[in-house]
BAZA-54997 format. One line per 10 residues: number of its first residue (from 1); for each residue z, x, y of N, C-alpha, C. Coordinates in steps of 0.05 Angstrom, whole numbers, plus 5000, padded with zeros to 4 digits. Each point is the difference from the previous one (the first is absolute). Example, Ala and Ser with C-alpha at 12.3 -4.5 7.8 and 13.67 -1.06 7.14 Angstrom:
residues 2
1	5156:5264:4886:5000:4982:5024:5000:5018:5024; 4986:4993:5021:5001:5016:5024:5014:4985:5022
end
This chain:
residues 414
1	4787:4491:5439:5007:5014:5026:4985:5028:4998; 4988:5009:5019:4990:5023:5001:5015:5023:5002; 5001:5025:4990:5010:5021:5004:4997:5010:5030; 5020:5012:5013:4995:5011:5026:4981:5023:4997; 4985:5005:5023:4972:5016:4997:5010:5029:4997; 5021:5009:5010:5013:5026:5000:5003:5007:4969; 5015:4979:4985:5008:5002:4972:4973:5001:4982; 4981:4984:5006:4975:5001:4987:4987:5024:5002; 4998:5013:5023:4988:5028:5005:5013:5019:4985; 5026:5002:4999:5015:5018:4984:4993:4997:4971
11	5001:4974:4990:4995:5000:4970:4971:5004:4991; 4982:5002:5021:4971:5003:4995:4998:5028:4990; 5018:5020:5003:5002:5028:4991:4996:4998:4966; 4980:5016:4990:4997:4994:4973:5027:5006:4980; 5016:5019:5013:5026:5007:4982:5016:4978:5001; 5000:4981:5020:5019:4977:5005:4990:4973:4992; 4975:4998:4992:4988:4972:4997:5018:4979:4984; 5012:5011:4980:5017:4979:4984:5021:4985:5017; 5010:5012:5023:5020:4989:5017:4988:4978:5020; 4972:4994:4995:4989:4976:5011:5013:4974:4989
21	5006:5006:4972:5010:4973:4986:5031:4996:5007; 5007:4977:5010:5025:4994:5007:5019:5003:4981; 4995:4992:4973:5018:5002:4979:5005:5027:4994; 4984:5018:4998:5002:5029:4993:5014:5012:5022; 4996:4993:5026:5015:5011:5021:5030:4993:4999; 5010:4977:4994:5025:4993:4994:5014:5017:4981; 4986:4999:4975:5013:5016:4979:4999:5029:5005; 4982:5013:5013:4999:5026:5009:5023:5006:5016; 5005:4986:5021:5025:5003:5018:5026:4999:4984; 5005:4980:4985:5023:4997:4983:5005:5024:4981
31	4980:5004:4988:4999:5024:4979:5005:5025:5013; 4991:5006:5024:5005:5026:5012:5029:5004:5005; 5014:4979:5003:5030:5003:5005:5014:5006:4973; 4992:4982:4982:5012:5002:4974:4999:5026:4984; 4976:5014:5006:4998:5024:4984:5012:5024:5010; 5009:4999:5027:5017:5020:5010:5029:4999:4986; 5008:4976:4996:5028:4995:4984:4994:5012:4971; 4979:4993:4988:4994:5010:4973:5000:5027:4997; 4988:5017:5017:5002:5025:5000:5028:5015:5006; 5014:4987:5017:5027:5009:5004:5018:4998:4975
41	4995:4978:4987:5015:4995:4972:4992:5022:4982; 4974:5005:4998:4992:5018:4978:5013:5029:5009; 4998:5007:5021:5014:5027:5007:5030:4998:4995; 5011:4979:5010:5028:4996:4993:5009:4999:4975; 4987:4987:4983:5002:4999:4969:4999:5029:4986; 4978:5011:5009:4995:5028:4988:5022:5020:5007; 5012:4998:5027:5022:5020:5007:5025:4990:4987; 5003:4973:4997:5024:4992:4987:5004:5008:4971; 4976:4998:4984:5000:5012:4974:5005:5030:5003; 4993:5016:5018:5003:5029:4999:5027:5006:5007
51	5013:4981:5018:5028:5007:5005:5018:4993:4976; 4993:4979:4983:5017:4993:4978:4997:5021:4978; 4975:5010:4996:4993:5018:4975:4993:5026:5006; 4987:5006:5025:4985:5028:5006:4976:5004:4980; 4990:4979:4985:4980:5009:4980:4973:4988:5009; 4978:5014:5000:4975:4987:5004:4990:4983:4973; 5013:5008:4977:4992:4982:4981:5010:4971:5002; 5026:4996:5011:5013:4977:5004:4982:4986:5020; 4989:5011:5022:4978:4989:5017:4976:4989:4983; 4989:5015:4984:4984:4994:4982:5001:4973:4984
61	5024:4998:4990:5010:4978:4983:5003:4976:5018; 5010:5002:5024:5000:4980:5019:4971:4986:5005; 4983:5015:5005:4972:4990:5001:4987:4988:4975; 5010:5015:4979:4992:4987:4974:5008:4972:4994; 5026:4995:5009:5013:4974:4996:4986:4978:5018; 4990:5013:5023:4993:4979:5023:4969:4992:4990; 4987:5019:4987:4971:4992:4994:4994:4994:4968; 5021:5002:4986:4997:4993:4973:4987:4971:4996; 5015:4980:5016:4988:4974:4998:4972:4997:5003; 4989:5014:5020:4971:5001:5006:4984:5006:4977
71	5009:5020:4986:4986:5015:4977:4998:4978:4977; 5023:4987:4996:5002:4982:4980:4989:4972:5003; 5005:4989:5024:4990:4974:5005:4981:4996:5025; 4990:5023:5009:4984:5001:5020:4976:4979:5000; 4984:5004:4977:4977:4981:4998:5005:4969:4999; 5024:4994:4988:5007:4974:5001:5007:4991:5028; 5011:5019:5016:5007:4989:5028:4975:4997:5015; 4978:5015:4994:4974:4993:5015:4989:4973:4991; 5002:4995:4974:4992:4972:4989:5014:4979:5012; 5027:5003:5003:5014:4978:5012:4992:4999:5029
81	4996:5021:5015:4993:4999:5029:4972:4988:5003; 4982:5003:4982:4972:4984:5001:5005:4971:4997; 5022:4992:4983:5000:4971:4997:5018:4986:5021; 5012:5016:5019:5019:4986:5019:4994:5006:5028; 5011:4984:5018:4995:5004:5032:5014:5024:5006; 4983:5021:5007:5010:5025:5005:5017:5003:5025; 4996:4984:5019:5017:5000:5024:5026:4993:4991; 5007:4978:4984:5026:4991:4993:5015:5021:4983; 4983:5011:4983:5011:5023:4980:5010:5021:5021; 4987:5012:5016:5009:5022:5014:5022:4994:5020
91	5001:4972:5009:5025:4996:5015:5025:5002:4983; 4998:4990:4975:5025:5003:4979:5005:5026:4996; 4978:5014:4994:5006:5031:4991:5012:5018:5022; 4988:4993:5027:5012:5015:5019:5031:4994:5004; 5007:4973:4998:5029:4993:5001:5015:5012:4979; 4989:5001:4978:5017:5012:4976:5005:5031:5008; 4980:5012:5011:5006:5028:5004:5019:5006:5022; 5002:4982:5020:5019:4997:5019:5030:4999:4991; 5003:4984:4979:5025:4997:4987:5011:5025:4989; 4979:5012:4982:5007:5023:4986:5008:5025:5018
101	4985:5001:5020:5007:5021:5020:5028:4996:5014; 5005:4975:5004:5028:4994:5010:5019:5007:4982; 4999:4994:4974:5019:5007:4979:5005:5028:4999; 4979:5016:4999:5006:5030:5000:5012:5010:5024; 4993:4990:5024:5014:5007:5025:5031:4995:4998; 5006:4975:4990:5029:4994:5000:5017:5017:4977; 4984:5005:4977:5014:5018:4984:5006:5029:5010; 4979:5009:5015:5004:5026:5012:5021:4998:5025; 4999:4979:5013:5021:5000:5024:5028:5000:4989; 5004:4985:4976:5030:4998:4992:5007:5023:4982
111	4982:5021:4996:5004:5024:4985:5003:4996:4969; 4989:4981:4987:5001:4991:4973:4975:5008:4985; 4981:5010:5013:4973:5000:4986:5000:5024:4980; 4991:4994:4978:4995:5021:4980:4971:5002:4992; 4993:5021:4986:4973:5003:4991:4985:4975:4985; 5018:4990:4980:4991:4981:4985:4991:4974:5014; 5014:4997:5021:4996:4979:5022:4974:5001:5012; 4994:5023:5010:4974:5006:5013:4980:4996:4975; 5002:5012:4979:4980:4994:4979:4996:4971:4996; 5022:4983:4996:4996:4973:4997:4985:4985:5023
121	5008:5007:5024:4986:4986:5025:4971:5008:5001; 4994:5026:4991:4970:5011:5001:4987:4985:4979; 5012:4992:4978:4984:4986:4978:4994:4971:5011; 5021:4989:5016:4995:4973:5006:4979:4998:5025; 5001:5022:5016:4979:5001:5019:4972:5005:4986; 5000:5013:4980:4972:5004:4985:4992:4974:4988; 5020:4981:4990:4991:4975:4990:4989:4984:5022; 5010:4999:5023:4987:4987:5024:4973:5010:5007; 4997:5025:4999:4977:5013:5008:4976:4992:4981; 5006:4993:4976:4980:4994:4979:4981:4976:5010
131	5015:4982:5015:4986:4976:5012:4993:5006:5028; 5016:5014:5015:4995:5004:5029:4976:5014:5005; 4993:5024:4986:4977:5016:5008:4975:4987:4994; 4994:4988:4980:4973:4986:4996:4997:4978:5018; 5023:4983:5003:4998:4979:5020:4995:5008:5028; 5012:5022:5005:4995:5011:5031:4970:5009:5003; 4994:5016:4984:4974:5013:5001:4978:4978:4999; 5005:4981:4981:4981:4977:5000:5000:4981:5023; 5023:4998:5012:5004:4983:5025:4984:5014:5026; 5003:5026:4999:4986:5013:5022:4970:4998:4997
141	4989:4999:4975:4971:4996:4997:4992:4970:5008; 5020:4981:4997:4993:4972:5007:5002:4995:5029; 5010:5019:5017:5005:4994:5024:4977:5008:5017; 4978:5011:4992:4978:5011:5011:4977:4992:4986; 4973:5002:5013:4975:4993:4985:4993:5023:4983; 4986:4996:4978:4996:5021:4982:4988:5028:5011; 4985:4996:5019:4989:5028:5012:5024:5017:5017; 5021:4988:5002:5022:5012:5014:5023:5010:4983; 4996:4998:4973:5022:5003:4982:5007:5030:5003; 4981:5018:4998:5007:5028:4998:5014:5007:5026
151	4992:4989:5024:5012:5004:5028:5031:4990:4995; 5001:4976:4991:5028:4986:4997:5019:5018:4986; 4989:5009:4979:5020:5016:4980:5004:5028:5013; 4982:5010:5017:5004:5024:5014:5021:4996:5019; 4997:4981:5017:5023:4994:5022:5025:4994:4987; 5003:4988:4978:5023:4994:4986:5014:5026:4994; 4981:5018:4986:5011:5026:4993:5010:5016:5025; 4987:4994:5023:5008:5016:5023:5027:4993:5007; 5005:4972:4997:5029:4988:5007:5017:5014:4984; 4994:4999:4971:5017:5010:4981:5008:5030:5005
161	4981:5016:5012:5003:5028:5002:5014:5004:5029; 4996:4983:5018:5015:5003:5025:5030:4997:4994; 5008:4980:4982:5027:5000:4993:5007:5027:4986; 4983:5011:4982:5009:5025:4990:5003:5021:5022; 4987:4999:5023:5004:5018:5019:5025:4993:5020; 5004:4975:5002:5026:4993:5016:5026:4996:4982; 4997:4988:4980:5023:4994:4983:5015:5026:4992; 4988:5021:4989:5017:5021:4991:5011:5017:5022; 4989:5002:5024:5012:5011:5022:5025:4985:5012; 4996:4975:5001:5023:4985:5006:5022:4998:4979
171	4992:5001:4975:5021:4999:4979:5016:5026:5001; 4987:5024:5006:5013:5026:4998:5019:4999:5023; 4994:4989:5026:5019:4999:5024:5021:4979:4991; 4992:4977:4989:5024:4978:4994:5017:5013:4980; 4992:5012:4979:5020:5011:4980:5020:5022:5013; 4987:5017:5016:5019:5019:5013:5018:4990:5019; 4992:4981:5013:5019:4988:5023:5015:4978:4993; 4991:4981:4985:5013:4974:4992:5010:5000:4972; 4982:5008:4981:5009:4999:4974:4978:4989:4984; 5001:5006:4974:4977:4992:4981:4997:4971:4993
181	5022:4985:5004:4999:4972:4993:4983:4981:5025; 5000:5013:5022:4986:4986:5023:4969:5000:4998; 4990:5020:4983:4971:4998:4996:4993:4979:4982; 5017:4991:4980:4994:4980:4983:5002:4971:5012; 5021:5001:5019:5004:4972:5015:4977:4997:5019; 4988:5020:5011:4978:4996:5020:4975:4993:4985; 4996:5010:4976:4977:4996:4984:5000:4966:4994; 5027:4993:4991:5004:4971:4995:4989:4981:5023; 5010:5009:5022:4994:4985:5024:4969:4996:5007; 4985:5026:4993:4975:5003:5008:4980:4981:4984
191	5011:4986:4979:4980:4982:4986:4999:4975:5018; 5017:4993:5016:5001:4976:5014:4972:4994:5015; 4993:5021:5016:4973:4994:5015:4975:4992:4981; 4998:5017:4979:4977:4992:4983:5004:4974:4985; 5023:4991:4996:5002:4974:4989:4992:4978:5019; 5009:5002:5025:4992:4984:5019:4970:4999:5005; 4988:5024:5000:4975:5001:5004:4981:4987:4978; 5008:5000:4974:4990:4990:4978:5003:4965:5004; 5020:4993:5008:5005:4973:5005:4984:4987:5020; 4992:5017:5020:4984:4990:5021:4968:4997:4995
201	4994:5015:4977:4973:4998:4992:4988:4971:4990; 4974:4994:5010:4989:4977:4989:4985:5004:4977; 5010:4988:4977:4988:5005:4976:4969:4990:4999; 4995:4981:5018:4973:4986:4997:4978:5019:5012; 5009:5022:5011:4981:5015:5015:4994:5027:4984; 5014:5004:4977:4998:5023:4984:4973:4998:4989; 4990:5025:4991:4975:5001:4987:5005:5004:4969; 5006:4980:4988:5008:4999:4970:4986:4976:4987; 4995:5005:4975:4991:4978:4980:5025:4988:4987; 4992:4982:4981:5022:4989:4985:5016:5018:4983
211	5028:4996:5000:5013:5019:4980:4987:5000:4972; 5005:5020:4987:4988:5005:4971:5017:4982:4983; 4986:4982:4985:5014:4984:4979:5011:5019:4979; 5024:4987:4985:5012:5012:4981:4981:5002:4974; 4999:5021:4988:4982:5000:4980:5006:5028:4981; 4995:5000:4976:5005:5019:4984:4980:5025:5005; 5011:5024:4996:4980:5026:5003:4995:5007:5027; 5017:4992:5021:4991:5010:5027:5007:5029:5008; 5021:5009:4983:5005:5028:5005:4978:5017:4987; 4991:4990:4976:4977:5016:4987:4974:4996:5015
221	4994:4977:5015:4978:4999:5017:5000:5020:5020; 5021:5004:5013:5002:5022:5020:4993:5025:4991; 5013:5008:4975:4994:5026:4989:4975:5006:4991; 4984:4979:4990:4972:4999:4993:4984:5005:5024; 5005:4985:5020:4986:5001:5027:4998:5028:5011; 5023:5014:4998:5001:5027:5007:4985:5019:4985; 5004:4996:4973:4988:5020:4980:4971:5000:5002; 4987:4976:5006:4971:4999:5002:4988:5011:5026; 5016:5007:5019:4989:5011:5028:5012:5028:5000; 4982:5020:4999:5006:5029:5000:5014:5006:5025
231	4995:4989:5024:5014:5011:5025:5027:4991:4996; 5007:4977:4992:5026:4992:4998:5015:5014:4981; 4990:5005:4977:5014:5018:4979:5005:5029:5013; 4981:5012:5015:5007:5027:5011:5019:4997:5020; 5001:4977:5015:5021:4999:5022:5028:4996:4988; 5001:4987:4980:5027:4996:4987:5009:5027:4985; 4981:5013:4989:5006:5027:4988:5012:5018:5020; 4986:5002:5025:5014:5018:5021:5028:4990:5011; 5001:4975:5001:5025:4987:5009:5024:5011:4982; 4993:4997:4970:5019:5005:4981:5010:5026:5000
241	4979:5019:5006:5010:5030:4998:5013:5006:5026; 4991:4995:5023:5013:5004:5026:5026:4986:5001; 5002:4976:4993:5029:4989:4999:5019:5010:4983; 4990:5008:4975:5019:5013:4978:5007:5028:5011; 4985:5014:5011:5010:5030:5005:4996:5008:5031; 4989:4983:5015:4994:5010:5026:5018:4986:5023; 5007:4977:4995:5014:4986:5025:5031:4994:4998; 5012:5016:4985:5028:4997:4995:5014:5013:5024; 4994:4994:5025:5010:5015:5025:5030:4996:4999; 5014:4976:4991:5025:4995:5003:5019:5015:4982
251	4985:5015:4982:5014:5019:4980:4998:5030:5013; 4975:5004:5009:4995:5028:5006:5013:5008:5029; 4996:4981:5021:5008:5006:5024:5030:5005:5007; 5015:4982:4987:5030:5007:5005:5007:5025:4991; 4991:5010:4976:5003:5030:4991:4987:5019:5018; 4980:4993:5009:4985:5018:5020:5018:5005:5027; 5011:4976:5010:5018:5002:5020:5023:5018:4999; 5013:4996:4975:5024:5016:4995:4994:5028:4990; 4983:5003:4982:4992:5028:4989:4986:5017:5017; 4978:4990:5010:4983:5016:5016:5001:5002:5030
261	5015:4979:5011:5004:4998:5028:5030:4999:5007; 5017:5002:4983:5033:5002:5002:5007:4977:5023; 4989:4978:4993:5005:4977:5019:5019:4975:4985; 5000:4979:5012:5012:4978:4990:4985:4974:5002; 5016:4979:5003:4984:4973:5001:4983:4999:5023; 5006:5009:5025:4980:5002:5024:4974:5015:4992; 5003:5024:4986:4979:5015:4993:4980:4984:4981; 5012:4988:4981:4985:4982:4980:4986:4980:5017; 5014:4988:5017:4989:4978:5016:4977:5009:5019; 5004:5026:5011:4977:5011:5015:4974:5005:4979
271	5005:5010:4978:4978:5006:4983:4985:4973:4992; 5015:4979:4995:4987:4973:4993:4989:4987:5027; 5012:5004:5021:4985:4993:5024:4972:5014:5007; 4999:5025:4995:4976:5014:5004:4979:4991:4978; 5011:4997:4976:4981:4988:4981:4989:4971:5006; 5018:4986:5014:4991:4974:5009:4981:5002:5025; 5003:5020:5017:4983:5003:5021:4970:5005:4988; 5001:5016:4983:4973:5006:4986:4991:4977:4990; 5017:4983:4986:4990:4976:4991:4988:4976:5016; 5014:5001:5022:4989:4983:5022:4972:5007:5008
281	4994:5027:5006:4974:5011:5004:4981:4992:4978; 5007:5007:4976:4982:4994:4977:4994:4970:4999; 5018:4980:5003:4994:4974:4999:4982:4990:5022; 5003:5011:5027:4981:4996:5019:4972:5009:4996; 5000:5024:4989:4974:5013:4993:4986:4980:4982; 5012:4989:4977:4987:4982:4980:4995:4975:5016; 5017:4988:5017:4992:4976:5013:4976:5001:5016; 4993:5026:5012:4980:5003:5019:4974:5006:4982; 5001:5019:4983:4979:5012:4985:4996:4996:4972; 5025:4991:4987:5001:4999:4971:4981:4984:4984
291	4992:5007:4977:4986:4985:4980:5011:5001:4973; 4985:4988:4984:5009:4999:4970:4982:5011:4981; 4985:5016:5009:4978:5015:4983:5018:5019:4979; 4985:5007:4976:5011:5022:4986:5005:5025:5013; 4983:5004:5018:5005:5028:5016:5025:4998:5015; 5008:4977:5016:5023:4996:5014:5025:5004:4980; 4998:4991:4979:5025:4999:4979:5005:5028:4992; 4977:5014:4990:5004:5025:4991:5007:5020:5019; 4985:4999:5023:5003:5018:5023:5030:4998:5010; 5010:4978:5004:5027:4998:5011:5021:5011:4981
301	4995:4994:4972:5018:5013:4980:4998:5028:5001; 4977:5012:5002:4996:5032:5004:5014:5011:5025; 5000:4985:5021:5011:5008:5025:5030:4999:4995; 5014:4982:4986:5028:5002:4996:5007:5019:4985; 4985:5009:4977:5004:5021:4983:5004:5028:5015; 4981:5003:5021:4998:5024:5013:5027:5001:5021; 5005:4978:5011:5026:4999:5021:5023:5005:4983; 5003:4990:4975:5025:5006:4983:5000:5030:4993; 4981:5012:4994:4998:5029:4992:5006:5019:5025; 4990:4990:5022:5006:5016:5025:5031:4998:5005
311	5011:4977:4997:5028:4994:5006:5019:5016:4980; 4987:5001:4972:5017:5016:4979:5000:5032:5012; 4980:5010:5011:4998:5027:5006:5010:5009:5029; 5006:4977:5015:5008:5006:5029:5021:5020:5000; 4998:5022:5016:5019:5024:5000:5027:4995:5017; 4998:4982:5021:5026:5001:5015:5008:4967:5007; 5023:4996:5009:5009:4973:5005:4982:4983:5018; 4995:5013:5022:4983:4984:5022:4975:4991:4989; 4988:5019:4986:4973:4993:4985:5004:4975:4979; 5024:5001:4987:5004:4975:4982:5002:4977:5017
321	5015:4999:5022:5000:4976:5017:4972:4991:5008; 4984:5018:5011:4973:4996:5012:4982:4986:4974; 5003:5009:4978:4981:4994:4979:5006:4975:4989; 5024:4987:5007:5009:4971:4991:4979:4981:5013; 4987:5007:5023:4981:4982:5015:4972:4997:4982; 4989:5024:4994:4974:4996:4985:5008:4990:4972; 5021:5005:4988:5007:4989:4976:5003:4970:5002; 5013:4988:5019:4998:4970:5004:4973:4990:5007; 4985:5015:5018:4972:4988:5005:4985:4996:4971; 4997:5023:4985:4986:4998:4975:5011:4981:4979
331	5026:5000:5001:5013:4979:4982:4991:4972:5004; 5002:4991:5029:4995:4973:5004:4969:4995:5000; 4984:5021:5008:4972:4996:4994:4992:4988:4971; 5011:5018:4981:4996:4993:4973:5013:4971:4992; 5022:4997:5008:5012:4974:4990:4989:4976:5011; 4991:5002:5027:4989:4976:5010:4973:4996:4991; 4983:5021:4996:4972:4997:4991:5001:4987:4968; 5018:5013:4986:5006:4990:4972:5005:4970:5000; 5021:4992:5013:5008:4973:5000:4978:4981:5012; 4986:5006:5022:4979:4985:5010:4978:5000:4982
341	4993:5021:4984:4980:4999:4981:5004:4979:4979; 5025:4996:4991:5005:4978:4979:5000:4974:5014; 5003:4994:5024:5000:4976:5011:4970:4993:5008; 4987:5018:5011:4972:4995:5007:4984:4994:4977; 5002:5015:4979:4983:4998:4973:5010:4979:4984; 5018:4981:5006:5008:4979:4982:4994:4975:5011; 4998:4979:4985:5001:4972:5010:5026:4991:5012; 4998:4982:5015:5025:4986:5014:5021:4991:4978; 4990:4990:4978:5017:4988:4979:5016:5024:4985; 4990:5025:5003:5011:5022:4988:5016:5019:5015
351	5001:4997:5028:5009:5017:5014:5035:5004:4995; 5012:4981:4997:5032:5004:4991:4999:5016:4973; 4986:4994:4982:5003:5017:4977:4989:5030:5004; 4982:5003:5014:4990:5028:5003:5022:5017:5021; 5010:4984:5018:5023:5014:5014:5022:5005:4982; 5007:4984:4982:5022:5005:4977:4994:5024:4985; 4972:5001:4993:4993:5024:4981:5001:5026:5017; 4996:4998:5027:5002:5024:5014:5028:5004:5003; 5020:4983:5004:5028:5004:5001:5012:5012:4974; 4989:4989:4976:5008:5013:4974:4994:5030:4998
361	4977:5009:5008:4994:5025:4997:5014:5018:5024; 5001:4989:5028:5011:5013:5023:5029:5000:4996; 5015:4979:4998:5028:4998:4999:5011:5005:4972; 4986:4987:4981:5009:5000:4970:5001:5028:4991; 4983:5018:5010:5001:5027:4990:5028:5015:5006; 5012:4989:5021:5026:5014:5012:5020:5004:4979; 5007:4980:4982:5021:5007:4978:4994:5023:4986; 4973:5008:4997:4996:5026:4984:4998:5024:5022; 4985:4996:5020:4996:5022:5021:5026:5004:5017; 5016:4982:5006:5024:5006:5013:5019:5021:4987
371	5010:4994:4976:5017:5016:4986:4985:5028:4992; 4976:4997:4994:4983:5026:4992:5000:5020:5025; 4993:4990:5022:5003:5016:5025:5026:5010:5008; 5019:4981:4996:5026:5008:5006:5009:5024:4981; 4991:4998:4975:5007:5024:4982:4985:5027:5010; 4975:4996:5007:4986:5023:5009:5013:5009:5025; 5006:4985:5018:5012:5010:5026:5028:5014:4993; 5015:4987:4982:5027:5011:4996:4997:5027:4985; 4980:5002:4985:4997:5027:4983:4984:5022:5015; 4979:4992:5014:4984:5020:5016:5000:4998:5031
381	5010:4980:5012:5002:4995:5029:4979:4980:5010; 5004:4989:5023:4984:4983:5012:4972:5006:5002; 4995:5027:5006:4971:5011:5003:4985:4995:4975; 5012:5002:4979:4987:4997:4976:4990:4967:4996; 5018:4986:5009:4991:4971:5001:4973:4995:5018; 4997:5013:5020:4977:4995:5018:4975:5016:4984; 5005:5020:4985:4979:5014:4984:4992:4984:4980; 5017:4985:4986:4989:4983:4978:4985:4975:5016; 5008:4992:5019:4984:4979:5014:4972:5009:5007; 4998:5024:5011:4975:5010:5008:4981:5006:4975
391	5012:5015:4980:4980:5004:4979:4991:4976:4984; 5018:4980:4997:4993:4975:4985:4978:4983:5017; 5003:5000:5027:4983:4984:5017:4972:5013:4999; 5001:5026:5002:4971:5016:5003:4990:4996:4971; 5011:5002:4982:4987:4998:4971:4989:4972:4994; 5016:4980:5006:4994:4971:4998:4975:4993:5019; 5000:5011:5025:4977:4993:5017:4975:5012:4989; 5004:5023:4991:4974:5016:4988:4989:4985:4976; 5019:4990:4984:4991:4985:4974:4987:4974:5008; 5012:4984:5021:4988:4975:5007:4976:5005:5013
401	4995:5019:5018:4975:5005:5012:4979:5005:4979; 5003:5018:4979:4982:5005:4980:4994:4975:4984; 5018:4983:4996:4995:4976:4984:4985:4980:5015; 5005:4996:5023:4985:4983:5018:4970:5007:5006; 4997:5027:5001:4974:5015:5004:4982:4995:4975; 5015:5002:4975:4985:4998:4976:4990:4970:4994; 5018:4982:5009:4991:4973:4997:4979:4995:5019; 5001:5009:5025:4979:4994:5020:4973:5012:4987; 5002:5022:4991:4975:5015:4989:4988:4983:4977; 5019:4990:4981:4987:4983:4979:4989:4975:5008
411	5013:4987:5025:4987:4978:5012:4974:5004:5013; 4994:5023:5010:4973:5006:5009:4981:5008:4981; 5010:5006:4972:4983:5007:4979:4995:5030:5000; 5017:5014:5016:5000:5029:5001:5014:5016:4980
end
C-alpha cells in the first residue's frame, strides 16, 4: 500500500527522511509518549530524594546506584543484544521499567518510601538498562537503511529531548498540585504505547542481518575494533570526560534551583524543561545537518564547554534560565554526534556492543561523577559544578583535536 501523497511529501524533507519507514514511524510515535513519562519520573525521583535528605550527595548516590550496573555489566549487555531479537528484548525491558515505576509510585503514595528503597529500585532500573539501551539503539539502526542511521538516531534523540522539555514541566506542576507519587504512576502507564508499537512492527521488514552467534572473546573483539580506529577512540575519550564531569545535570540543577534561584520543584522542572527545549533544537540540527567527522565530534564538545562556562558565570537568575537553552543544544549536539559516529563506523554485527561501550562510558561514569559533583556542589555551590563541566570539556576537546590533527598529518606523511 502506498503512503498518502501528503505524508510522502512531508517525509521528503531531509531532516525527516527516516519517518518514511513504517516501522520507525511506529516506534517514533510510541517512544515519544513514553519519554515524557520517563522525564517526569526523573524529576520526581530527584525531588523525592531532596525531600527525604536535603543532600546533593544523596542525589549523586541515587544516580550512582542507577548506573553502576551499566559500568559493571554494560559490555555483556551489548553482547547479548547482538545475539538476540532486539525488538523482543526492548518489549520486555520496557515492560520491566513500567513495573519498577509503578512500585515507586505506590511506595510514595502510601507514605512508606525511604531512601534505601529508592536506591534499591534505582539499582534494579540500572540492571534493566544494561540490556535495554544497546538493544534499543541497535533496533533504531535496524529500522532504517544504512544511509539513514544518523538521521534516525538524531530523530530518536529529538524525541528523547522533547520528553526532557515536556516531562519536567509537567512533573513540576503534577508534584505541586497532585503529589509526587502521581508522576511515577503516569510514567508506568506511558510505557504502554511503545510496547504496542513494538508489537505491531513487522520483523521481516527490518534492515538486519543474522544475530551474532555465541562465541568466546566477543567483548574483546569490540574493544580491539575501537582501539584500532582513532576516530572511535577520540569519540569515547570525549564521551568519558564529558559524561563524568559535565552532564550530571540532575545533581547540579536541583541545587541551582534552591540555592541560586530560591525556588522549589516547579523551578527545577522549569530549568530541566528549558534544557530540554535546547536539546530538541540540538537534535533537529543534527538530523538536518549533522555529520560524524572528527571535526563534528570535537567541535560540539568545545561548544558544550563554552556553554557550561558561560552558565557558571551568569550574573543573574533570568540569564541562568536563558542559558539552559544553549546548554541543552550543545549537549545534545555532542551526544548525538558521538553516538551516531559509533553506529555509522561499525559493522552491523557490532552495533549492539558499540552501543553498550558508549553506555559504559556515558552512563557507567555516573557512579563516580554523580557523587563527585554532588560533593563539589555541596561544598562550593552549583555554579562550581557548571565550571567543572566547562573546564573539563574545553580541555578534552582541545586534546582530542590536537590528537586527530597529529594522526591526520602522519597519514599524509607531513
